[in-house]
N, C-alpha and C positions, 0 to 999 in steps of 0.2 A: 660290378659283377664279382661274385665269389670265386670264379675261376678266370684267370687271365692267361690266354694262349699267345704266344709269339713265336715267330720263326726267327732263328738266330743262327750265327756261325755260318754265313752264306748258304742257308738253307739245310745245313746238316743237323740241326737240332730243333725239336719243338720243345719250347720252354712252357711249362705250366705251373702257375702259382696259384694255390687254393687257399681259401681262408673261410672260416665259419661265418654264417651258416652256408653251408654248401648243399646243393641239391643236384639230383641226377639230370634235371633239365638244364642247368648250367653247363654240365659236361656235354650233353647231347648238343647243345647249341654250337659246339665247336668241332663236332665230328666231321662234318662235310669239309670244313676248312682244313683239317688235318689230312683227310683223304686226298683232297684236291692237290695239296702241296706235295704229298708222297707220289701221287700219280704224275706230277709235273717235273720230276727229277730223276736222273739216271742212277742215283747212289742211295745207300741206306741213310735213313733219317733216324737219328737217336732221340731220346727223350730225356729231358731233365724235369723232374717233378718235385716241387717243393711244397711239402705238406706241414711245414713248421707251424702254420697258423690254423690248422685243421685238428680238431679234437674229437669231433664226432662224425662218423661216416654216415652218408645218407641212406634211406631205405632204398633197397633194389640195386645196391652197389655192385653186386655180382654181375650184372649185365655188362659192366665195364670189361669183362673178360673178353668181349668181342671188339675191343678198341683197336684201331688202326695201329696203335703202338705195339700190339701183340700180333695182329692177324694180317697186316698188310705185307705184301712181298718185299717192301723196302723198310720193314721194321728193323731197328737197330737195337743197340743196348739201352738199357734204362738206368738212370741214376736218380735215386731218391733221396731226398733231403729232409730232415726234421721229423722223422716218424718216431712216434713213441712206440712202446712195446706192442700195443694193440695194433697199431697200424702197420708196424713191421710184419707181425705174424699174418695179419690179413693180406698184405701185399704179396708175401711168399705163397700163401695158400691160393690166391687168385692167379698167380703166374703158373703154379702146378695145374690148375683147373684149365688154364688156356694152353697148356703144353709149350710154355715159353720159358727160357732160362730165368732164374731168379734175378731180380734187379740187384743193383749194387747200392748199398746204403752208406750215406755219408753224413756226417755231423754239420758240415758247412757247405754252402754253394760253391765256395772256392775249390774244395777238395772234389766235388762232383765235377765242376768245370775242368779241373786237371785231368781227371779220369777220361772224360769225353774228348778233351784235346788230344790225349795220346792216341785214342782210337781213331779219331779223324785224321791225325798226321799219318798213321800207319796205312790207312785206307788210300790216303792220297799218293803215298810212296808206292803202293801196290798198284794203283791205277796208272801212275806214270811209267812204271816198268812193264806194264802189260801191253 
């Protein structure tokens, strides 16, 4: 499957790895899985999206702006890896259309994981002191 979705970090992160050829149907096949997970937890769920193997966006990709990663009440931060200039600009535009803060872009997954781990640690400290 050109999009691989996994729940990681004790449910705090939805990891998505895309590779060409990618289609909107591949993405849509995982939407209910994503929503069900976010509905089942009491905390924000962040996204790590690795597009380093994607070079062409599918037709109709603007419909992704309704993704649970943007619209769900437990939507968290988004870390994107491997975007070329076109994908970088596209992702920023998509986030603006969704009225969502822009994603953070990273060259490597390790950098993206470091960023998300910092956020999760801070959230855990806040939850423990509340």
